[in-house]
C-alpha positions in Angstrom: 15.0 -2.4 32.3 18.0 -1.2 30.0 18.9 -5.2 29.6 15.1 -5.8 29.0 15.4 -2.9 25.9 18.6 -4.4 25.1 17.3 -8.0 24.3 14.0 -6.8 23.3 16.0 -5.1 20.5 18.2 -8.2 20.0 14.6 -10.4 19.7 13.3 -8.1 17.1 16.1 -7.8 15.0 15.9 -11.7 14.8 12.5 -11.5 13.6 12.8 -9.2 11.4 15.8 -10.5 9.1 13.8 -14.2 9.4 11.0 -12.2 7.0 13.2 -12.0 3.8 13.2 -15.9 3.8 9.4 -16.8 3.9 7.7 -18.4 1.8 4.8 -17.3 -0.2 2.0 -20.3 -1.2 1.4 -19.6 -5.2 -1.4 -17.3 -6.6 -2.2 -16.1 -3.0 -0.8 -13.1 -1.3 0.4 -14.0 2.6 2.1 -12.1 5.1 5.6 -12.3 5.4 5.7 -14.1 9.4 8.2 -14.8 11.6 8.0 -16.1 14.7 10.8 -16.1 18.2 10.3 -18.2 21.0 12.6 -17.1 23.6 12.9 -18.5 27.9 15.1 -17.1 30.5 16.8 -15.0 28.4 17.9 -18.0 26.2 16.2 -18.1 22.9 15.0 -21.2 22.4 13.5 -21.8 18.8 12.6 -19.3 15.4 10.3 -20.2 12.7 9.2 -18.2 9.4 6.1 -19.1 7.1 6.4 -21.9 5.2 9.9 -23.2 6.6 8.8 -26.7 7.2 5.6 -27.0 4.9 3.2 -25.0 3.0 1.7 -22.7 4.0 2.4 -23.5 7.5 2.4 -20.5 10.3 5.4 -19.0 11.7 4.0 -19.5 15.2 2.6 -23.1 14.5 6.0 -24.2 13.2 8.2 -22.9 15.8 5.9 -24.3 18.8 4.7 -27.7 17.7 7.7 -28.4 15.1 9.7 -27.2 16.5 9.3 -27.1 20.8 6.6 -30.0 20.9 6.7 -31.4 24.2 8.9 -28.9 25.6 7.8 -27.1 28.3 7.5 -23.6 27.9 5.1 -21.9 30.1 6.7 -18.6 31.4 7.8 -18.4 28.1 7.9 -15.2 25.6 6.7 -14.9 21.7 8.2 -12.4 19.3 6.0 -12.2 16.4 5.8 -9.9 13.2 2.7 -10.3 12.8 -0.7 -10.6 15.0 -1.4 -14.2 15.3 -4.6 -15.7 13.8 -7.9 -16.5 15.1 -8.9 -18.9 13.1 -8.5 -21.7 10.3 -9.8 -23.8 8.0 -10.1 -27.2 9.8 -8.4 -29.5 10.9 -6.2 -26.2 11.7 -5.7 -24.4 14.8 -6.0 -20.9 14.9 -2.6 -19.5 16.4 -4.1 -17.8 19.3 -5.5 -21.8 20.4 -1.4 -23.2 20.5 0.0 -19.9 21.8 -2.9 -20.4 24.8 -2.2 -24.4 25.1 1.2 -23.7 24.8 0.6 -21.2 27.8 3.1 -18.5 26.3 3.3 -15.7 29.2 3.9 -12.8 27.0 3.8 -12.3 22.9 5.5 -9.3 21.3 3.3 -8.6 18.3 4.7 -6.3 15.5 2.3 -4.9 13.7 -2.2 -5.9 14.2 -3.5 -7.5 11.2 -4.2 -5.3 8.0 -7.9 -7.2 7.9 -10.1 -5.1 9.5 -12.5 -7.9 9.9 -10.0 -9.5 12.7 -7.6 -6.5 13.5 -6.9 -6.4 17.3 -9.0 -9.5 17.9 -5.9 -12.3 18.2 -4.8 -10.2 20.8 -7.7 -9.4 22.3 -7.9 -12.9 22.8 -4.5 -13.3 24.3 -5.2 -11.1 26.6 -8.7 -12.3 27.6 -6.4 -15.6 28.5 -4.6 -14.0 30.6 -1.4 -12.7 28.2 0.7 -10.0 28.5 0.7 -8.1 24.7 3.4 -5.8 23.7 4.6 -4.3 20.8 8.0 -4.1 18.5 9.6 -0.6 18.4 8.3 1.7 15.5 11.4 0.9 13.6 11.1 -2.5 13.4 7.0 -1.8 12.6 8.5 0.1 10.4 10.5 -3.2 9.0 7.6 -5.0 8.8 5.4 -3.0 7.2 7.5 -2.3 4.2 8.2 -6.0 4.3 4.5 -6.6 3.9 3.3 -3.6 1.6 1.6 -5.6 -1.0 -0.4 -8.4 1.7 -1.3 -4.7 3.8 -2.7 -3.0 0.2 -4.8 -6.0 -0.8 -7.6 -5.3 1.8 -7.6 -1.8 0.5 -8.1 -0.8 4.4 -7.2 1.2 7.0 -8.4 -0.1 10.4 -7.7 2.8 12.8 -10.4 4.2 13.7 -8.5 7.6 12.5 -6.4 8.5 9.5 -5.5 9.6 6.7 -5.9 7.2 2.9 -4.5 7.6 0.0 -6.0 5.3 -2.6 -7.2 4.4 -6.1 -10.7 5.0 -6.5 -11.5 2.9 -9.7 -10.1 -0.3 -8.1 -11.6 -2.5 -6.1 -14.7 -1.9 -7.2 -14.3 1.7 -5.4 -14.2 0.2 -2.1 -12.4 1.0 1.1 -12.4 -0.1 4.3 -12.0 2.1 7.4 -12.4 1.0 11.0 -12.6 -2.4 12.5 -15.3 -4.3 14.8 -18.6 -2.5 15.5 -17.1 0.2 14.0 -16.3 -0.8 10.6 -16.6 1.4 7.8 -16.8 -0.3 4.2 -16.8 3.3 2.5 -17.9 2.9 -2.0 -16.8 5.6 -3.7 -16.9 6.6 -8.0 -15.6 9.4 -10.3 -17.3 12.6 -9.6 -15.1 15.5 -11.6 -11.8 17.0 -11.1 -12.3 18.3 -7.3 -15.1 15.5 -6.5 -16.3 11.8 -5.7 -19.4 10.6 -5.4 -19.8 8.5 -1.8 -22.3 5.8 -1.8 -24.8 4.2 0.9 -22.9 0.7 1.3 -24.6 -1.8 3.0 -24.1 -3.9 5.4 -21.5 -1.4 7.1 -22.3 1.7 5.9 -26.5 2.3 6.0 -26.6 6.3 5.9 -24.5 8.8 4.0 -25.2 12.8 4.3 -23.2 16.0 3.8 -22.2 18.2 6.9 -22.8 21.2 5.0 -21.1 24.4 6.6 -18.5 22.3 8.7 -15.0 23.0 7.4 -13.0 21.2 10.2 -14.4 17.5 12.4 -15.2 20.3 15.7 -17.4 21.4 13.7 -19.5 18.7 13.9 -21.2 18.5 17.1 -24.1 15.9 16.4 -23.7 13.6 13.5 -26.8 12.6 13.1 -28.7 15.9 12.6 -27.9 16.0 8.5 -29.4 14.4 5.4 -29.3 11.1 5.0 -32.4 10.7 2.9 -30.2 10.2 -0.3 -28.1 6.6 -0.7 -25.4 8.8 -2.3 -23.7 12.2 -1.8 -21.0 14.0 -4.3 -18.5 14.9 -1.7 -16.1 18.2 -2.9 -12.5 18.8 -2.5 -12.7 20.3 1.4 -15.9 19.3 2.2 -16.8 16.5 5.0 -19.4 13.6 4.6 -21.2 12.1 7.7 -21.7 8.1 7.9 -23.7 5.9 10.3 -23.1 2.0 10.4 -24.9 -0.8 11.0 -24.1 -0.4 14.8 -25.3 2.9 15.4 -21.7 4.4 15.2 -21.1 8.0 13.0 -17.4 8.9 11.1 -16.5 12.1 9.1 -14.6 11.9 6.2 -13.0 15.2 5.0 -12.0 14.8 0.8 -9.0 16.1 0.8 -7.4 15.8 -2.8 -8.8 14.8 -6.1 -6.3 13.3 -9.4 -7.7 12.0 -12.8 -6.0 10.1 -14.4 -7.3 11.8 -17.7 -7.1 15.2 -16.1 -3.1 16.5 -17.0 -0.9 16.5 -14.8 -2.6 14.2 -12.3 -2.2 11.4 -13.9 -3.7 8.8 -12.1 -7.1 8.0 -10.5 -6.4 8.6 -6.3 -8.3 10.2 -3.6 -7.0 11.4 -0.8 -8.9 12.0 2.3 -9.1 11.9 6.3 -11.5 10.7 8.8 -12.1 10.1 12.4 -14.7 7.7 13.8 -16.0 7.8 17.2 -15.7 4.8 19.2 -19.0 5.4 21.8 -21.3 5.0 19.6 -21.7 8.8 20.1 -22.3 11.4 16.8 -20.7 14.7 18.5 -17.3 15.1 17.0 -17.0 18.9 18.6 -14.6 17.7 21.5 -11.7 16.9 18.5 -8.8 18.8 17.8 -8.9 20.5 14.5 -8.4 18.5 11.3 
């Protein structure tokens, strides 16, 4: 086990070191991605995005440009970003290359920050019988730092719980939380020095309400009982909003802080909120810890 951890650290470090060499296409925010293929404790090859061809993904480069024709059954790939699940025809997504080459194990740096893709690549790999593991936190932090602009362009946090800070005057006031069936595209606009407007925003958010009298998420035992009759609500600092999406899933959002650029000493337009999404389709948040 100690040897496994030592080798993991070596391969993760090698992958992270390659990120600074990545070549981004002009006119778009591309992720910095690298991949290392290991078999029987030996590094067969490594690659980074754009190394041998404009726009070529690291996984494709290492599998089909550097190791084409080599027997890779049982090998492990260390890749800094969750492999992609779609490419413009006739290109194949990286998950298909991994499956075709019979890679046994994929060690992933970070999940794709796009909430429409988040974890779907890993699920496809698992369904194909591959083992999926993740880089340790120090390496994940380094990968996120190297991809800060790429991550922030999605104006999203695809996790089912978290704390968000964003400029509500950008991206038409939109911010995505959750992923897959539990995706909520929230939409905000200025409401005052201590409040914001939160909107019903189809197709993801079908209704919005205020959890009147609730101070914590666990105060809400049934998110469906509140008044969802309006297309928008004014949410003040400390208040909790209830959202229901098209799949019938519920989310709670607690507005923590509102900053207004025209209101000294704020100097910026920024909203900070915490949120929780129930993954089982229920509306009972009372089992949660205080938030």
